[in-house]
N, C-alpha and C positions, 0 to 999 in steps of 0.2 A: 804388232801382236800385243805388246804391253799396254798400248793406249786403248785397244779394244777391251782388254780385261779391266783396265781402270774404269772405262766407260760403263761396263756391265756392273761393276761393283757399285759405282755411284748410282746407276739406275736402280739396282736392287735395293740400295739403302733408301733411295727416294720412294720406291714403291712401299717398302716396309714402313717408312715414316708416314706415308699417306694412309696406309692401312691403320697404323696406330692412331693417327689423328682421326680417321673415320670412326674407329671403334670408340674413341674418347667422345667424339661428338654424338655418336649414337647413345652412349651411356648417359651423357649429360641431357640429351633430349628426352630419353626415357625417364630419367629421374625427374626432370621438369614436368613431364606429363603426369608422373605419379604424384608429385607434389600438388599439381593443379587439380588432380582428381581427388586427392585427400582434402584439399581446401574446399572444393565444391561439396564433398560429402559432409564436412564439418559445418559448412554454411547451411546446407540443407537440413542437417540435424538441428542446428540452432533455430532455423525458421520453424521447423516442426515443433520444437519445444516451445517457442514463443506463441505459436498458434494454439497449442494445448493450454498454455497458461492463460492466454487471452480468452479462450472459450470458457475456462474454469472461472475466471474473474467475471465475465459477462453473465455466466449462469448464476454465480453467487449474487450479483447485483439484481438480476431479474427475480431471484427468490426473495431477496430483501424487499423488493417493491411489492411482490405478491403478498407477503406476510403483512407488510404495512397496510396494504389496502384491505386485507381481511380484518385486521385489528380495527382499523378505522370504520369500515363500512358495516361489518357484521358484529364483531365483539363490542365495539363502541356503541352501536345502535341498541344491542341487547341490554347493555349496562344502563344506557340512558333511559330505556323503557322501564327497567327495574327501578331506577331512581324515581321515575314518575309514579309508579305504583306505590312505592314506599311513602312518597310525599302525599299520596292520596289518603293515607291513613290519618285520621284526625287524632293527633297526639294528645290533645286536651282531654279526650275521652278515656285515655289510658291512665292506669295508676302510676304512681311515682316510679316504681321499678321498671315497668314497661316503657315509660317515657324515656328513661335513661338508655334502655336497650335500643329504642327507636332512634334516639339521637346518635348513639354509637354506631348503629348500622348505617345511618346517613353519612356520617363522617368517613367510615370505612369505604363506602361506595364512592363518595367524592374522590377519595384518595386513589382508588383503583382506576376510576375514569381518567384522572390526571396522569397516572402512570402509563396506562394504555395509550393515551394520546402522546405522551412523551416518547414512548418506545416506537410508536408509529412514525413520528417525525424523525427520530434518529435513524430508522431503517430507510426512510425515503430520502431522496436527494433533491427534492424540489427547491429547497432553500439555496442549493448550489446553482441551480439553473436561473433562479430569480435574482440572487444577490452576489454570486461569485464565491470563490474559495475563501478569501479573507473573512468576509462576513459570516460565512458558514462556520468557520473555525471559532470566531468570536462568540457566536451564538451558542455553539456546542460547549465551550469552556464555561460560559456564564451559567448554563443550565446544569452541568454536572457538578459544579463546585458551589453553587448557591446554597446557603444554609449549612455549609461544612466549615471546618477550621482551616481549610486550604485557601491560601491567598494566591489567586491565579491572575496573571496579567499576560497581555499580548502586545507585541510590537511588530506588526506585519507591514511589509513594504507595499504601499498602495500603487507603486509603479508596475506591479505585476498585473498583466492582462491575460485573461483566458484565451488560449488558442485552440485547445482541444478539451471540450467538456468531459470526455471520458477520462482523460488524464487527471483533471481536477477531482473527479469522483475517487480515483485511486489514491491520490494524495490525501484527500479528506478522510477516507477509510483508514489509512495508515495512522493519521493523527488520532482518530478516534480510538483505535486499538491500542496505541502506545500510551495515550492519556489514561484510558481505562485500566491498563496494566499498572500504571503508576499509582492510580488511586487504590488499586487492590493490594499491591505487594510492596510498594516502596516506602510506606510510612512517611510520605513527604508532607510538608506544610507550605511549601512555596513551589509554584510552577510558573515558568516563563516560556511562552512560545513566541518565537521571533522568526522573521524571514527577510531575506535581502535578495534583490535581483542583481546578478553579476553577469552582464552580457547576455549570453544565451541560456544561463543557468539560474534556477531558483534554489536558494539555500534555505532550508527549513531547520530550525534548531529547537528542540524541546529540552529545556533545562529544569532540574528540580533538585531540591536539597535532601532527597531521600536516598535509599539504597537501591541503585539501579544495576544494570548489567554491564559487563565488559563485552568487547567484541567476541572474545573466545566463548564466553557463556551464551551469547546469542547464537553463534555458529553451532554450538552443541545442542541447545534447547530446541532449535527450530527443526531438528530431525527427530525429536521425541514426540510421542503421541499427545502429551499435554501441551506441546508447543505449537498447536495448530494455528493459533493466531499469529505467531511469529513466522510460521511457514507462509501464511497468506501475505504477510508484509514483504517477505523475500520475493514471492511471486510477483507482486506489484512492482517492486523495485526492478526486477528483471524486465518486466513488460515496459516500464518507463525508461529503460536503459540508464538507470540512475545508480546511486551509491548510498549506503547507509552505514553509519559507524557509531558504535557505542563506547563511551568512555566514562570512568568514574574516578573520583579522587576525594581529597579531604573537603573540598568546597561543595561537592555535590556530584550529580550524574548528568551526562549530556548525550543527546542523540542528534547526530548530524545527518540530514537527508539532502542529497544533491541530485537535482533532476533537470535534464535539458528540457526546456519548455517551448522554445520557438521552433516551428516547423521549418524545414529546409525547402525553400520554394522550388529548388532545381532537382529535387530527388524524384 
């Protein structure tokens, strides 16, 4: 009788342990499924965000090309025609006052034609397709600092080879925006743009001796209406799966951009 009771107690304990273990396994399984579901939702949300950013970036680039072509083909043609009409006026038949006005008008027209051509080239990315990212950056820096007090130099790693032209466009647009901001707001007289290849990663550095941003200021400004350019930079960084970091100190201000550039062949 005692042995039967002991057997029943052991059996009951075993059943209870089995039930507890089953419940624990069910809870663990359910939690794991919840985590998997949460992870899948987060991944889907991230993919959707990246798709929206990519669509916005592509739309912006298409609009840049459209404006560039309009400036070159329509506005440029009208200005060139106006120049021909102006040159058709026989300046030697004008009095001294009108000759000066004629000369001034011709100078202004030449200046406008040059600026329209420059804006068109800036908006278009043909130089990237023809000569690559490094030469496009060098060309841009020479153009925007020529005739200014700013001493701009580049030290770009020629080991970099384009794998994705769209990524090059995004990196070039970031450099354009950051350099333009430096020229507008930083009161810099020295700018250095350098790059190095480190395995799978391209490290771009924009250094200047002016008053730049800290990372905290960048994070704050990119959410403000006047910080649209900085928001566009952040969108491109997200699209490129890269990183950007702003620092400033007594020696100057630095912007570090790190971007993975080599595609994974097995993805």
